[in-house]
PQR file with spaces between the fields and no chain letter, atoms N, CA, C, O and H, PARSE charges and radii, in Angstrom:
ATOM       1  N    MET     1       0.831   -1.186    0.000 -0.4000 1.5000
ATOM       2  CA   MET     1       0.000    0.000    0.000 -0.0000 2.0000
ATOM       3  C    MET     1       0.879    1.254    0.000  0.5500 1.7000
ATOM       4  O    MET     1       0.519    2.240   -0.643 -0.5500 1.4000
ATOM       5  N    TRP     2       2.004    1.249    0.691 -0.4000 1.5000
ATOM       6  CA   TRP     2       2.890    2.418    0.722 -0.0000 2.0000
ATOM       7  C    TRP     2       3.561    2.562   -0.613  0.5500 1.7000
ATOM       8  O    TRP     2       3.951    1.517   -1.133 -0.5500 1.4000
ATOM       9  H    TRP     2       2.296    0.448    1.214  0.4000 1.0000
ATOM      10  N    PRO     3       3.750    3.651   -1.226 -0.5600 1.5000
ATOM      11  CA   PRO     3       3.456    5.052   -0.909  0.2800 2.0000
ATOM      12  C    PRO     3       2.204    5.577   -1.592  0.5500 1.7000
ATOM      13  O    PRO     3       2.078    6.788   -1.772 -0.5500 1.4000
ATOM      14  N    TYR     4       1.279    4.717   -1.975 -0.4000 1.5000
ATOM      15  CA   TYR     4       0.102    5.152   -2.726 -0.0000 2.0000
ATOM      16  C    TYR     4      -1.006    5.653   -1.811  0.5500 1.7000
ATOM      17  O    TYR     4      -1.194    5.155   -0.700 -0.5500 1.4000
ATOM      18  H    TYR     4       1.382    3.734   -1.828  0.4000 1.0000
ATOM      19  N    LEU     5      -1.736    6.652   -2.306 -0.4000 1.5000
ATOM      20  CA   LEU     5      -2.866    7.224   -1.567 -0.0000 2.0000
ATOM      21  C    LEU     5      -4.155    6.563   -2.040  0.5500 1.7000
ATOM      22  O    LEU     5      -4.118    5.453   -2.571 -0.5500 1.4000
ATOM      23  H    LEU     5      -1.583    7.056   -3.208  0.4000 1.0000
ATOM      24  N    ALA     6      -5.282    7.219   -1.858 -0.4000 1.5000
ATOM      25  CA   ALA     6      -6.586    6.634   -2.186 -0.0000 2.0000
ATOM      26  C    ALA     6      -6.659    6.112   -3.628  0.5500 1.7000
ATOM      27  O    ALA     6      -6.953    4.931   -3.815 -0.5500 1.4000
ATOM      28  H    ALA     6      -5.312    8.121   -1.427  0.4000 1.0000
ATOM      29  N    PRO     7      -6.408    6.925   -4.645 -0.5600 1.5000
ATOM      30  CA   PRO     7      -6.340    6.334   -5.983  0.2800 2.0000
ATOM      31  C    PRO     7      -5.032    5.551   -6.112  0.5500 1.7000
ATOM      32  O    PRO     7      -3.981    6.063   -5.725 -0.5500 1.4000
ATOM      33  N    PRO     8      -5.062    4.352   -6.632 -0.5600 1.5000
ATOM      34  CA   PRO     8      -3.853    3.528   -6.656  0.2800 2.0000
ATOM      35  C    PRO     8      -2.695    4.109   -7.476  0.5500 1.7000
ATOM      36  O    PRO     8      -1.552    3.684   -7.309 -0.5500 1.4000
ATOM      37  N    ALA     9      -2.973    5.061   -8.346 -0.4000 1.5000
ATOM      38  CA   ALA     9      -1.902    5.598   -9.179 -0.0000 2.0000
ATOM      39  C    ALA     9      -1.297    6.882   -8.622  0.5500 1.7000
ATOM      40  O    ALA     9      -0.363    7.424   -9.213 -0.5500 1.4000
ATOM      41  H    ALA     9      -3.902    5.406   -8.481  0.4000 1.0000
ATOM      42  N    LEU    10      -1.802    7.374   -7.511 -0.4000 1.5000
ATOM      43  CA   LEU    10      -1.348    8.649   -6.955 -0.0000 2.0000
ATOM      44  C    LEU    10      -0.478    8.397   -5.734  0.5500 1.7000
ATOM      45  O    LEU    10      -0.936    7.814   -4.751 -0.5500 1.4000
ATOM      46  H    LEU    10      -2.561    6.934   -7.031  0.4000 1.0000
ATOM      47  N    THR    11       0.784    8.837   -5.795 -0.4000 1.5000
ATOM      48  CA   THR    11       1.689    8.665   -4.663 -0.0000 2.0000
ATOM      49  C    THR    11       1.622    9.876   -3.745  0.5500 1.7000
ATOM      50  O    THR    11       1.014   10.891   -4.085 -0.5500 1.4000
ATOM      51  H    THR    11       1.156    9.310   -6.594  0.4000 1.0000
ATOM      52  N    ILE    12       2.240    9.766   -2.599 -0.4000 1.5000
ATOM      53  CA   ILE    12       2.300   10.881   -1.649 -0.0000 2.0000
ATOM      54  C    ILE    12       3.029   12.059   -2.278  0.5500 1.7000
ATOM      55  O    ILE    12       2.628   13.209   -2.099 -0.5500 1.4000
ATOM      56  H    ILE    12       2.734    8.942   -2.322  0.4000 1.0000
ATOM      57  N    TRP    13       4.088   11.779   -3.004 -0.4000 1.5000
ATOM      58  CA   TRP    13       4.884   12.850   -3.606 -0.0000 2.0000
ATOM      59  C    TRP    13       4.157   13.486   -4.780  0.5500 1.7000
ATOM      60  O    TRP    13       4.356   14.667   -5.062 -0.5500 1.4000
ATOM      61  H    TRP    13       4.414   10.845   -3.148  0.4000 1.0000
ATOM      62  N    GLY    14       3.317   12.718   -5.471 -0.4000 1.5000
ATOM      63  CA   GLY    14       2.523   13.285   -6.556 -0.0000 2.0000
ATOM      64  C    GLY    14       1.389   14.159   -6.054  0.5500 1.7000
ATOM      65  O    GLY    14       0.975   15.096   -6.736 -0.5500 1.4000
ATOM      66  H    GLY    14       3.156   11.758   -5.242  0.4000 1.0000
ATOM      67  N    ALA    15       0.885   13.860   -4.865 -0.4000 1.5000
ATOM      68  CA   ALA    15      -0.218   14.622   -4.295 -0.0000 2.0000
ATOM      69  C    ALA    15       0.251   15.844   -3.517  0.5500 1.7000
ATOM      70  O    ALA    15      -0.560   16.706   -3.180 -0.5500 1.4000
ATOM      71  H    ALA    15       1.222   13.098   -4.310  0.4000 1.0000
ATOM      72  N    ALA    16       1.539   15.931   -3.229 -0.4000 1.5000
ATOM      73  CA   ALA    16       2.050   17.054   -2.441 -0.0000 2.0000
ATOM      74  C    ALA    16       2.008   18.349   -3.239  0.5500 1.7000
ATOM      75  O    ALA    16       2.062   18.344   -4.469 -0.5500 1.4000
ATOM      76  H    ALA    16       2.197   15.230   -3.503  0.4000 1.0000
ATOM      77  N    SER    17       1.910   19.448   -2.518 -0.4000 1.5000
ATOM      78  CA   SER    17       1.922   20.755   -3.172 -0.0000 2.0000
ATOM      79  C    SER    17       3.343   21.083   -3.634  0.5500 1.7000
ATOM      80  O    SER    17       4.301   20.456   -3.183 -0.5500 1.4000
ATOM      81  H    SER    17       1.866   19.451   -1.519  0.4000 1.0000
ATOM      82  N    PRO    18       3.481   22.056   -4.526 -0.5600 1.5000
ATOM      83  CA   PRO    18       4.812   22.436   -5.010  0.2800 2.0000
ATOM      84  C    PRO    18       5.702   22.967   -3.886  0.5500 1.7000
ATOM      85  O    PRO    18       5.191   23.474   -2.887 -0.5500 1.4000
ATOM      86  N    PRO    19       7.023   22.859   -4.035 -0.5600 1.5000
ATOM      87  CA   PRO    19       7.936   23.346   -2.990  0.2800 2.0000
ATOM      88  C    PRO    19       7.754   24.824   -2.644  0.5500 1.7000
ATOM      89  O    PRO    19       7.952   25.217   -1.494 -0.5500 1.4000
ATOM      90  N    ALA    20       7.381   25.641   -3.623 -0.4000 1.5000
ATOM      91  CA   ALA    20       7.172   27.066   -3.335 -0.0000 2.0000
ATOM      92  C    ALA    20       6.005   27.263   -2.366  0.5500 1.7000
ATOM      93  O    ALA    20       6.078   28.099   -1.465 -0.5500 1.4000
ATOM      94  H    ALA    20       7.221   25.322   -4.557  0.4000 1.0000
ATOM      95  N    SER    21       4.943   26.503   -2.548 -0.4000 1.5000
ATOM      96  CA   SER    21       3.795   26.597   -1.642 -0.0000 2.0000
ATOM      97  C    SER    21       4.159   26.085   -0.255  0.5500 1.7000
ATOM      98  O    SER    21       3.757   26.671    0.750 -0.5500 1.4000
ATOM      99  H    SER    21       4.884   25.823   -3.279  0.4000 1.0000
ATOM     100  N    GLN    22       4.909   25.008   -0.196 -0.4000 1.5000
ATOM     101  CA   GLN    22       5.324   24.475    1.094 -0.0000 2.0000
ATOM     102  C    GLN    22       6.243   25.457    1.819  0.5500 1.7000
ATOM     103  O    GLN    22       6.167   25.593    3.040 -0.5500 1.4000
ATOM     104  H    GLN    22       5.236   24.531   -1.012  0.4000 1.0000
ATOM     105  N    GLY    23       7.106   26.138    1.073 -0.4000 1.5000
ATOM     106  CA   GLY    23       7.968   27.158    1.683 -0.0000 2.0000
ATOM     107  C    GLY    23       7.169   28.327    2.224  0.5500 1.7000
ATOM     108  O    GLY    23       7.479   28.854    3.292 -0.5500 1.4000
ATOM     109  H    GLY    23       7.168   26.027    0.081  0.4000 1.0000
ATOM     110  N    PHE    24       6.137   28.737    1.490 -0.4000 1.5000
ATOM     111  CA   PHE    24       5.272   29.826    1.942 -0.0000 2.0000
ATOM     112  C    PHE    24       4.587   29.458    3.256  0.5500 1.7000
ATOM     113  O    PHE    24       4.535   30.265    4.184 -0.5500 1.4000
ATOM     114  H    PHE    24       5.885   28.309    0.622  0.4000 1.0000
ATOM     115  N    VAL    25       4.067   28.246    3.326 -0.4000 1.5000
ATOM     116  CA   VAL    25       3.411   27.785    4.549 -0.0000 2.0000
ATOM     117  C    VAL    25       4.418   27.672    5.684  0.5500 1.7000
ATOM     118  O    VAL    25       4.101   28.000    6.827 -0.5500 1.4000
ATOM     119  H    VAL    25       4.109   27.591    2.572  0.4000 1.0000
ATOM     120  N    LEU    26       5.616   27.215    5.384 -0.4000 1.5000
ATOM     121  CA   LEU    26       6.643   27.099    6.415 -0.0000 2.0000
ATOM     122  C    LEU    26       6.988   28.458    7.004  0.5500 1.7000
ATOM     123  O    LEU    26       7.073   28.592    8.225 -0.5500 1.4000
ATOM     124  H    LEU    26       5.873   26.948    4.455  0.4000 1.0000
ATOM     125  N    TRP    27       7.187   29.459    6.172 -0.4000 1.5000
ATOM     126  CA   TRP    27       7.518   30.796    6.681 -0.0000 2.0000
ATOM     127  C    TRP    27       6.339   31.410    7.425  0.5500 1.7000
ATOM     128  O    TRP    27       6.538   32.146    8.392 -0.5500 1.4000
ATOM     129  H    TRP    27       7.118   29.351    5.180  0.4000 1.0000
ATOM     130  N    GLY    28       5.113   31.120    6.990 -0.4000 1.5000
ATOM     131  CA   GLY    28       3.945   31.574    7.735 -0.0000 2.0000
ATOM     132  C    GLY    28       3.895   30.949    9.113  0.5500 1.7000
ATOM     133  O    GLY    28       3.565   31.615   10.094 -0.5500 1.4000
ATOM     134  H    GLY    28       4.952   30.523    6.204  0.4000 1.0000
ATOM     135  N    LEU    29       4.228   29.655    9.188 -0.4000 1.5000
ATOM     136  CA   LEU    29       4.273   28.961   10.468 -0.0000 2.0000
ATOM     137  C    LEU    29       5.365   29.528   11.364  0.5500 1.7000
ATOM     138  O    LEU    29       5.144   29.730   12.558 -0.5500 1.4000
ATOM     139  H    LEU    29       4.497   29.114    8.391  0.4000 1.0000
ATOM     140  N    VAL    30       6.528   29.782   10.804 -0.4000 1.5000
ATOM     141  CA   VAL    30       7.651   30.315   11.582 -0.0000 2.0000
ATOM     142  C    VAL    30       7.299   31.682   12.163  0.5500 1.7000
ATOM     143  O    VAL    30       7.733   32.017   13.265 -0.5500 1.4000
ATOM     144  H    VAL    30       6.708   29.617    9.834  0.4000 1.0000
ATOM     145  N    PHE    31       6.524   32.465   11.437 -0.4000 1.5000
ATOM     146  CA   PHE    31       6.159   33.804   11.903 -0.0000 2.0000
ATOM     147  C    PHE    31       4.967   33.774   12.857  0.5500 1.7000
ATOM     148  O    PHE    31       4.977   34.462   13.878 -0.5500 1.4000
ATOM     149  H    PHE    31       6.172   32.193   10.541  0.4000 1.0000
ATOM     150  N    LEU    32       3.933   32.979   12.535 -0.4000 1.5000
ATOM     151  CA   LEU    32       2.693   33.035   13.303 -0.0000 2.0000
ATOM     152  C    LEU    32       2.692   32.173   14.557  0.5500 1.7000
ATOM     153  O    LEU    32       2.064   32.547   15.547 -0.5500 1.4000
ATOM     154  H    LEU    32       3.924   32.420   11.706  0.4000 1.0000
ATOM     155  N    LEU    33       3.366   31.043   14.549 -0.4000 1.5000
ATOM     156  CA   LEU    33       3.339   30.167   15.718 -0.0000 2.0000
ATOM     157  C    LEU    33       3.887   30.851   16.975  0.5500 1.7000
ATOM     158  O    LEU    33       3.262   30.739   18.029 -0.5500 1.4000
ATOM     159  H    LEU    33       3.876   30.738   13.744  0.4000 1.0000
ATOM     160  N    PRO    34       5.032   31.557   16.914 -0.5600 1.5000
ATOM     161  CA   PRO    34       5.472   32.269   18.116  0.2800 2.0000
ATOM     162  C    PRO    34       4.487   33.357   18.564  0.5500 1.7000
ATOM     163  O    PRO    34       4.328   33.594   19.761 -0.5500 1.4000
ATOM     164  N    LEU    35       3.830   34.013   17.610 -0.4000 1.5000
ATOM     165  CA   LEU    35       2.821   35.018   17.985 -0.0000 2.0000
ATOM     166  C    LEU    35       1.656   34.375   18.724  0.5500 1.7000
ATOM     167  O    LEU    35       1.206   34.892   19.747 -0.5500 1.4000
ATOM     168  H    LEU    35       3.959   33.821   16.637  0.4000 1.0000
ATOM     169  N    ILE    36       1.171   33.263   18.218 -0.4000 1.5000
ATOM     170  CA   ILE    36       0.039   32.588   18.847 -0.0000 2.0000
ATOM     171  C    ILE    36       0.436   32.071   20.224  0.5500 1.7000
ATOM     172  O    ILE    36      -0.312   32.242   21.187 -0.5500 1.4000
ATOM     173  H    ILE    36       1.536   32.843   17.388  0.4000 1.0000
ATOM     174  N    LEU    37       1.600   31.442   20.330 -0.4000 1.5000
ATOM     175  CA   LEU    37       2.053   30.929   21.623 -0.0000 2.0000
ATOM     176  C    LEU    37       2.308   32.054   22.615  0.5500 1.7000
ATOM     177  O    LEU    37       1.998   31.920   23.798 -0.5500 1.4000
ATOM     178  H    LEU    37       2.207   31.303   19.548  0.4000 1.0000
ATOM     179  N    GLY    38       2.871   33.160   22.142 -0.4000 1.5000
ATOM     180  CA   GLY    38       3.107   34.312   23.011 -0.0000 2.0000
ATOM     181  C    GLY    38       1.813   34.919   23.513  0.5500 1.7000
ATOM     182  O    GLY    38       1.704   35.249   24.694 -0.5500 1.4000
ATOM     183  H    GLY    38       3.123   33.268   21.180  0.4000 1.0000
ATOM     184  N    TYR    39       0.836   35.071   22.646 -0.4000 1.5000
ATOM     185  CA   TYR    39      -0.456   35.627   23.054 -0.0000 2.0000
ATOM     186  C    TYR    39      -1.165   34.696   24.028  0.5500 1.7000
ATOM     187  O    TYR    39      -1.773   35.154   24.995 -0.5500 1.4000
ATOM     188  H    TYR    39       0.924   34.803   21.687  0.4000 1.0000
ATOM     189  N    THR    40      -1.090   33.398   23.779 -0.4000 1.5000
ATOM     190  CA   THR    40      -1.701   32.434   24.692 -0.0000 2.0000
ATOM     191  C    THR    40      -1.043   32.503   26.063  0.5500 1.7000
ATOM     192  O    THR    40      -1.735   32.502   27.081 -0.5500 1.4000
ATOM     193  H    THR    40      -0.596   33.026   22.993  0.4000 1.0000
ATOM     194  N    GLY    41       0.277   32.562   26.100 -0.4000 1.5000
ATOM     195  CA   GLY    41       0.987   32.681   27.376 -0.0000 2.0000
ATOM     196  C    GLY    41       0.652   33.961   28.101  0.5500 1.7000
ATOM     197  O    GLY    41       0.466   33.962   29.318 -0.5500 1.4000
ATOM     198  H    GLY    41       0.839   32.563   25.273  0.4000 1.0000
ATOM     199  N    TRP    42       0.572   35.056   27.356 -0.4000 1.5000
ATOM     200  CA   TRP    42       0.232   36.342   27.959 -0.0000 2.0000
ATOM     201  C    TRP    42      -1.179   36.310   28.536  0.5500 1.7000
ATOM     202  O    TRP    42      -1.404   36.815   29.636 -0.5500 1.4000
ATOM     203  H    TRP    42       0.724   35.055   26.368  0.4000 1.0000
ATOM     204  N    SER    43      -2.139   35.718   27.806 -0.4000 1.5000
ATOM     205  CA   SER    43      -3.513   35.679   28.302 -0.0000 2.0000
ATOM     206  C    SER    43      -3.623   34.785   29.536  0.5500 1.7000
ATOM     207  O    SER    43      -4.370   35.106   30.460 -0.5500 1.4000
ATOM     208  H    SER    43      -1.955   35.308   26.913  0.4000 1.0000
ATOM     209  N    TYR    44      -2.892   33.668   29.566 -0.4000 1.5000
ATOM     210  CA   TYR    44      -2.880   32.854   30.776 -0.0000 2.0000
ATOM     211  C    TYR    44      -2.267   33.635   31.944  0.5500 1.7000
ATOM     212  O    TYR    44      -2.724   33.515   33.081 -0.5500 1.4000
ATOM     213  H    TYR    44      -2.285   33.407   28.815  0.4000 1.0000
ATOM     214  N    HIS    45      -1.251   34.419   31.666 -0.4000 1.5000
ATOM     215  CA   HIS    45      -0.616   35.223   32.709 -0.0000 2.0000
ATOM     216  C    HIS    45      -1.581   36.274   33.254  0.5500 1.7000
ATOM     217  O    HIS    45      -1.657   36.483   34.465 -0.5500 1.4000
ATOM     218  H    HIS    45      -0.879   34.516   30.743  0.4000 1.0000
ATOM     219  N    VAL    46      -2.305   36.923   32.372 -0.4000 1.5000
ATOM     220  CA   VAL    46      -3.228   37.984   32.778 -0.0000 2.0000
ATOM     221  C    VAL    46      -4.383   37.427   33.608  0.5500 1.7000
ATOM     222  O    VAL    46      -4.781   38.038   34.600 -0.5500 1.4000
ATOM     223  H    VAL    46      -2.243   36.753   31.388  0.4000 1.0000
ATOM     224  N    PHE    47      -4.923   36.280   33.213 -0.4000 1.5000
ATOM     225  CA   PHE    47      -6.123   35.756   33.858 -0.0000 2.0000
ATOM     226  C    PHE    47      -5.845   34.709   34.932  0.5500 1.7000
ATOM     227  O    PHE    47      -6.785   34.082   35.422 -0.5500 1.4000
ATOM     228  H    PHE    47      -4.600   35.784   32.407  0.4000 1.0000
ATOM     229  N    ARG    48      -4.594   34.501   35.310 -0.4000 1.5000
ATOM     230  CA   ARG    48      -4.298   33.499   36.332 -0.0000 2.0000
ATOM     231  C    ARG    48      -4.876   33.932   37.680  0.5500 1.7000
ATOM     232  O    ARG    48      -4.819   35.109   38.037 -0.5500 1.4000
ATOM     233  H    ARG    48      -3.831   35.010   34.912  0.4000 1.0000
ATOM     234  N    GLY    49      -5.424   32.989   38.411 -0.4000 1.5000
ATOM     235  CA   GLY    49      -5.960   33.259   39.736 -0.0000 2.0000
ATOM     236  C    GLY    49      -7.299   33.975   39.758  0.5500 1.7000
ATOM     237  O    GLY    49      -7.759   34.355   40.835 -0.5500 1.4000
ATOM     238  H    GLY    49      -5.470   32.033   38.121  0.4000 1.0000
ATOM     239  N    LYS    50      -7.932   34.172   38.635 -0.4000 1.5000
ATOM     240  CA   LYS    50      -9.200   34.909   38.618 -0.0000 2.0000
ATOM     241  C    LYS    50     -10.402   34.015   38.939  0.5500 1.7000
ATOM     242  O    LYS    50     -11.443   34.510   39.373 -0.5500 1.4000
ATOM     243  H    LYS    50      -7.559   33.863   37.761  0.4000 1.0000
ATOM     244  N    VAL    51     -10.265   32.716   38.728 -0.4000 1.5000
ATOM     245  CA   VAL    51     -11.371   31.790   38.946 -0.0000 2.0000
ATOM     246  C    VAL    51     -10.947   30.770   39.982  0.5500 1.7000
ATOM     247  O    VAL    51      -9.853   30.211   39.895 -0.5500 1.4000
ATOM     248  H    VAL    51      -9.421   32.314   38.376  0.4000 1.0000
ATOM     249  N    ALA    52     -11.793   30.526   40.952 -0.4000 1.5000
ATOM     250  CA   ALA    52     -11.502   29.526   41.974 -0.0000 2.0000
ATOM     251  C    ALA    52     -11.663   28.133   41.392  0.5500 1.7000
ATOM     252  O    ALA    52     -12.404   27.942   40.428 -0.5500 1.4000
ATOM     253  H    ALA    52     -12.681   30.980   41.023  0.4000 1.0000
ATOM     254  N    ALA    53     -10.981   27.169   41.964 -0.4000 1.5000
ATOM     255  CA   ALA    53     -10.999   25.797   41.456 -0.0000 2.0000
ATOM     256  C    ALA    53     -12.382   25.174   41.585  0.5500 1.7000
ATOM     257  O    ALA    53     -12.744   24.323   40.773 -0.5500 1.4000
ATOM     258  H    ALA    53     -10.379   27.323   42.747  0.4000 1.0000
ATOM     259  N    ASP    54     -13.160   25.573   42.578 -0.4000 1.5000
ATOM     260  CA   ASP    54     -14.493   24.978   42.768 -0.0000 2.0000
ATOM     261  C    ASP    54     -15.589   25.764   42.061  0.5500 1.7000
ATOM     262  O    ASP    54     -16.753   25.375   42.153 -0.5500 1.4000
ATOM     263  H    ASP    54     -12.865   26.265   43.238  0.4000 1.0000
ATOM     264  N    ALA    55     -15.280   26.825   41.377 -0.4000 1.5000
ATOM     265  CA   ALA    55     -16.283   27.605   40.661 -0.0000 2.0000
ATOM     266  C    ALA    55     -16.690   26.872   39.385  0.5500 1.7000
ATOM     267  O    ALA    55     -15.867   26.250   38.714 -0.5500 1.4000
ATOM     268  H    ALA    55     -14.334   27.141   41.303  0.4000 1.0000
ATOM     269  N    GLY    56     -17.963   26.963   39.073 -0.4000 1.5000
ATOM     270  CA   GLY    56     -18.457   26.307   37.875 -0.0000 2.0000
ATOM     271  C    GLY    56     -19.969   26.455   37.757  0.5500 1.7000
ATOM     272  O    GLY    56     -20.607   27.106   38.585 -0.5500 1.4000
ATOM     273  H    GLY    56     -18.632   27.469   39.618  0.4000 1.0000
ATOM     274  N    TYR    57     -20.520   25.856   36.742 -0.4000 1.5000
ATOM     275  CA   TYR    57     -21.951   25.969   36.497 -0.0000 2.0000
ATOM     276  C    TYR    57     -22.754   24.908   37.222  0.5500 1.7000
ATOM     277  O    TYR    57     -23.976   25.029   37.314 -0.5500 1.4000
ATOM     278  H    TYR    57     -20.002   25.328   36.070  0.4000 1.0000
ATOM     279  N    HIS    58     -22.115   23.878   37.735 -0.4000 1.5000
ATOM     280  CA   HIS    58     -22.860   22.759   38.334 -0.0000 2.0000
ATOM     281  C    HIS    58     -22.901   22.865   39.818  0.5500 1.7000
ATOM     282  O    HIS    58     -23.486   22.009   40.483 -0.5500 1.4000
ATOM     283  H    HIS    58     -21.122   23.779   37.660  0.4000 1.0000
């Protein structure tokens, strides 16, 4: 079965996007992932200790 995908004539490498597109996505990831992780860390820092452990809707 390896390296063919759903259609028996299509390989993983044939179904992959061009290297230029993969490079674009890679640079987007390199730029955006630290921003997302930084914002998430900052928001956890800002809101830490605001809710008690036993607080909830039930």
